[in-house]
C-alpha positions in Angstrom: 61.9 -28.3 -36.2 64.8 -30.8 -34.7 64.2 -32.9 -31.7 67.3 -31.9 -30.2 66.9 -28.0 -31.0 63.9 -28.2 -28.8 66.4 -30.4 -26.3 68.4 -27.5 -26.3 65.5 -24.1 -26.1 64.2 -25.8 -23.4 67.4 -25.0 -21.3 65.6 -22.5 -18.6 63.0 -25.9 -17.7 66.0 -26.9 -15.8 67.3 -23.3 -14.7 71.2 -23.0 -15.0 71.9 -27.2 -14.6 75.0 -27.9 -15.9 75.9 -25.1 -17.6 79.0 -24.0 -17.6 78.7 -20.6 -19.3 75.5 -18.0 -19.0 77.2 -16.0 -21.1 80.6 -16.8 -23.3 82.0 -14.8 -25.5 85.3 -15.0 -27.6 87.1 -11.8 -29.8 84.5 -10.5 -30.4 84.0 -7.6 -32.7 81.0 -5.6 -34.3 81.6 -3.7 -37.5 78.8 -1.7 -38.7 78.7 -0.3 -42.3 76.9 3.0 -42.9 77.8 3.4 -47.1 81.5 4.0 -47.0 82.4 3.9 -43.3 83.0 1.4 -41.1 81.5 1.7 -37.4 83.4 0.0 -35.0 80.9 -1.0 -32.2 82.5 -4.0 -30.4 86.2 -4.4 -31.1 87.5 -7.7 -29.7 85.5 -8.7 -27.1 86.0 -11.8 -24.5 83.2 -11.8 -21.6 83.3 -15.2 -19.6 80.0 -15.2 -17.0 78.8 -18.2 -15.3 75.6 -18.6 -14.1 74.2 -16.6 -11.3 76.8 -14.4 -11.2 75.4 -9.9 -10.9 77.1 -8.4 -13.8 77.2 -4.9 -14.1 78.8 -2.9 -17.7 79.4 1.0 -17.5 80.6 3.8 -20.2 79.4 6.5 -21.9 76.9 6.9 -24.7 77.8 4.9 -27.5 80.6 3.0 -26.0 79.3 -0.3 -27.0 77.2 -1.3 -24.4 73.8 -1.7 -26.0 75.1 -3.2 -28.7 77.1 -5.2 -25.9 73.9 -6.6 -25.1 72.1 -7.4 -28.2 74.6 -9.1 -28.9 74.8 -11.5 -25.5 70.8 -11.8 -26.5 71.3 -13.2 -29.8 69.3 -9.8 -30.6 72.0 -9.4 -32.4 75.3 -11.3 -34.6 78.7 -10.3 -33.8 81.0 -9.4 -36.8 83.8 -11.6 -35.7 84.3 -13.6 -33.2 82.0 -16.7 -30.7 79.2 -16.6 -28.8 77.7 -19.3 -26.7 74.7 -18.6 -24.3 73.2 -20.5 -22.2 76.7 -23.2 -23.6 74.9 -23.0 -27.3 76.6 -21.6 -29.6 73.7 -18.7 -30.8 75.3 -17.4 -33.5 75.1 -21.1 -36.1 71.3 -20.6 -36.0 68.9 -18.6 -37.6 66.7 -15.9 -37.3 63.8 -18.4 -36.3 65.5 -20.8 -33.9 67.6 -17.3 -31.9 64.3 -15.9 -31.1 62.5 -18.4 -29.6 66.0 -19.7 -27.9 66.4 -16.4 -26.7 62.1 -15.9 -25.7 62.7 -18.7 -23.6 66.0 -18.2 -22.3 66.4 -14.6 -21.4 64.3 -11.5 -20.2 65.0 -7.8 -21.8 64.6 -4.3 -19.8 64.8 -1.9 -22.3 65.4 1.9 -21.9 63.0 2.8 -24.3 60.3 -0.2 -22.4 59.5 -1.8 -25.3 56.1 -2.6 -24.4 52.8 -3.1 -27.9 51.3 -0.4 -27.7 48.5 -1.9 -28.5 48.6 -4.2 -25.6 47.5 -4.1 -22.0 50.0 -4.2 -19.1 48.7 -8.0 -18.4 48.6 -8.8 -22.0 51.7 -7.0 -22.5 53.2 -9.8 -19.3 51.6 -12.3 -20.9 53.2 -12.5 -24.6 56.4 -13.6 -23.9 54.2 -16.8 -22.3 52.1 -17.4 -26.3 55.3 -20.8 -26.1 54.2 -22.6 -23.0 51.3 -25.0 -22.8 49.8 -24.1 -19.9 45.8 -23.1 -20.0 45.3 -19.0 -20.7 43.8 -19.0 -17.4 46.8 -19.9 -15.3 49.5 -17.9 -17.2 46.7 -15.1 -16.8 46.6 -15.2 -13.3 51.0 -15.6 -13.2 51.1 -12.3 -15.5 48.6 -11.0 -12.6 50.5 -11.9 -9.8 54.0 -10.6 -12.2 52.1 -7.4 -12.1 51.9 -7.8 -8.3 55.4 -8.1 -7.5 56.2 -4.6 -9.6 52.7 -3.0 -7.9 50.8 -2.3 -10.7 48.2 -5.3 -10.1 45.7 -2.6 -10.0 47.1 -1.2 -13.5 45.9 -4.0 -15.6 44.1 -3.2 -18.0 45.6 -0.1 -19.0 47.2 0.7 -22.3 50.6 1.6 -21.9 50.4 5.5 -23.2 48.3 5.5 -20.1 51.1 5.3 -17.5 54.1 7.0 -16.1 57.5 6.2 -17.6 58.2 4.6 -14.3 54.7 2.2 -14.3 56.3 1.3 -18.4 59.6 0.2 -16.6 57.6 -1.7 -14.4 55.8 -3.9 -16.4 58.8 -4.8 -18.8 61.0 -5.9 -15.6 57.2 -8.0 -15.2 57.5 -9.2 -18.9 61.2 -10.1 -18.3 60.1 -12.2 -16.0 57.5 -14.0 -17.3 58.9 -17.5 -18.1 61.5 -17.1 -14.9 64.5 -17.1 -18.0 67.6 -18.5 -16.8 69.4 -15.6 -17.9 67.8 -11.7 -17.6 69.4 -8.7 -19.5 68.9 -5.0 -19.2 70.2 -1.6 -20.8 70.4 1.6 -18.8 66.6 0.0 -16.2 66.4 2.9 -14.0 67.3 5.7 -16.9 64.7 8.7 -15.9 62.7 7.2 -14.0 61.1 8.6 -10.7 62.8 7.3 -7.5 60.7 4.8 -6.3 59.9 2.8 -10.2 63.8 2.8 -9.8 64.6 2.5 -6.2 62.0 -1.4 -7.3 63.4 -2.0 -10.7 67.1 -2.3 -8.7 65.6 -4.4 -5.8 64.0 -6.7 -8.5 67.7 -7.1 -10.0 69.4 -8.3 -7.0 66.4 -11.0 -5.8 66.6 -12.5 -9.0 69.8 -13.0 -9.0 69.8 -13.9 -5.0 67.4 -16.3 -6.1 69.8 -17.5 -9.1 69.3 -15.8 -12.0 72.4 -14.2 -13.7 71.8 -10.5 -14.2 73.7 -8.3 -17.0 73.3 -4.6 -16.6 74.8 -1.5 -18.7 74.3 1.6 -16.2 75.4 4.7 -15.5 73.3 4.0 -11.8 75.0 4.3 -9.2 73.5 2.5 -7.6 73.1 -0.3 -9.4 77.1 -0.5 -10.5 77.7 -0.1 -6.4 75.8 -3.3 -6.2 77.3 -5.9 -3.4 79.4 -9.2 -4.8 78.5 -7.4 -8.5 81.1 -7.8 -11.4 82.2 -4.6 -12.8 83.2 -4.2 -15.9 83.5 -0.8 -17.4 83.1 -0.1 -21.5 85.2 2.7 -23.8 85.1 2.7 -27.2 84.0 -0.3 -28.2 86.3 -2.6 -25.8 85.6 -4.4 -22.7 87.7 -4.0 -19.3 87.0 -5.9 -15.7 87.5 -3.3 -13.0 88.7 -5.1 -10.3 
């Protein structure tokens, strides 16, 4: 890896200092081809999110919210347009670089949790820390503190199948915070959760934003949609509109 690439990847070490946009999308479209059919998931989306903003995107299922989040987080590629993540033109890099960059600079909370079934709660939280140079003992202590923050310090040795859906999502939130990334991306983070777990997830997202993190949430949850001072967008048939 080139030295300049290493400097780009380590944006998170200085948080978002000097970064103009946490994410910027310019005329972004995403088209999927299934046989002879073309499905337009995103159409000419433009979005500018500055560091420290809380952004909420609502819209019906199939409107393109998850596709939008995956492109913002460099999981998926745009068919057309330009995508910038922490001012880096992430679309221009290969998958190896993109994977390392998003591991360092983004924290994902998925609706389906995406925990590794063969790893304990503690090991799942530690997993994103694999690129750090800190001793394993230090990483283990940080993971335990994150599990304590989400109220699961007594479940650290449990496998995902031994936990409720709410507990699994709490672990996913702890994992998203593992590398202290400047950007938190959440896709329906409170869907199908018990109210106690949902309230905890909402609170942590707000606390992360108050601590300076950029938070972007795709959701139907009216309590997240009503977050004070959040920017509010509507996704409809692949098109994004800001609600002022």
